N, C-alpha and C positions, 0 to 999 in steps of 0.2 A: 215236626209240624203235624198237628192233629187235623182230622177230617170230621166234618159235620154234615148234617142235613137240616135245612130250615124250610118250613112250610108257610105258604101264603095262599089264600083263596084268590084266584086271578081276578075275580070281580071286585075285590077289595084293593089288592096291590099285586100286579103281575110282574113277570120277568121284564116285559117291555117297559113298564113304568120304572122298574129299577134301573134299567139301562139308560132311560131318559134322565132319570134323577142323577145317576152317577154315584159318586161316593157320598156317604152320609149315614145317618142313623137308620138302623133296621126298622122298617115300618110296622112290622107285626108286633102288636102289644101282647106280651107274654104274661099270663096270669096263672101260671101253673108252676108249682115249686120245683118239680124235676126239670122242667124246661129252663126255669131261672137258673138252677144250678149248672146246667149245661152251658148257658150263655156266660155265666161267671167263670167257667173253665176255659173259655176261648182265649186264645193269645193272638197278638198281632202276627199276621203272616199265615195263620191257619186258613184252610179252604173249606168251603161249604157248598153242597149241592143246593140249588134253589128248586123246590118242589111245588108244583101247582096242585093244591089239594081241592077236594070237592068237585071241581070242574077240571077235566083233563087227567088228573091223577097221574102226573108224570114229572120226572126230573128234566128240567129244561135248560139249566145254566149252572155256572160256577161263580161263586162269590169269594172274595178274599176278605178276611177280617182285618180291618185297618185301625180299629180302636177297641181296647179291652172294655169289659163291662163297667158301666157307670149307672147311677140311678136313673130310671126311666122318668123323664120329666112329666109324663102323662099319668103317673101313678101317684095318687094323693096319699096312699098308705106308706110309701117309702120302702116297700118290701120287694119291689121288682126292679129289674135292670134291663138295659139294652146294650147293644154294641154298635160300632160303626162298621160298615161294609162297603165294598165297591164291586161292581160287576167285572168279571175277568173275561168270560166268553160264554156264548150259548153252546149247548151240545149240538153237534151237527144233526143228530137224530134224537129227539126226546125219548127217554126211557120210561116206559109205562109201568105202573104198578103191576099190571097183568104179566109183563115180561119178568119183572123182579120176582114175583111169586112163583114163576115157572122154573127158576134156577135153584137147584138144591143148595148150592154154596151161598145163596143169599137168604136162606130160610130163617136164619137167626137175626137178620137185620132189624134194627129197632123200628124201621118204617112198617114192617109187617107185624112185629110182636106188640108194639104199642101204637096202634093206629092213630090215636088222638094226640100223641105227643108232638108238639110243634117244633121242637129243637132237640136233635138227637145226635149222638156220636155215630160215626161210620168207621169201620175198621179199614185198614190199608187194603186188605183183600177185597172187601166190598167195593171200595173206591175204584180199584183197578178193573173189576168186572163191569161196573156201571160205565166207566170211562170207555171200555172196549165196546160195549153195547151202543154207547152214544157217539162213537166215532171220534172220541177225544184223545 
């Protein structure tokens, strides 16, 4: 089971809105080829951190991938995809970008290295460290 991080600006689509929505299409419209490739690599059962970008700058919850990549119905070009997700649980304590940057073992995390990438892989070690920080 692979691990991921997906970002959304909370003023556009927040963790709370995801919980209210439940299972369904990932709401973030991805228009970056590297992020699209990451979405395409997701498998059913994979897990993803839900990260509030721009405001908050923190990992707030965990999603499960429930549907593999399919054409994004909002993309007229046909080049981009989306996946289905469902909320699993919030982190007991949100993990901030500042905390992540302060931990040497997280220094190569895609969240830090490619700050604008909205969908990124997370290593097993990174996942475990963030889960410990978040009380998961």
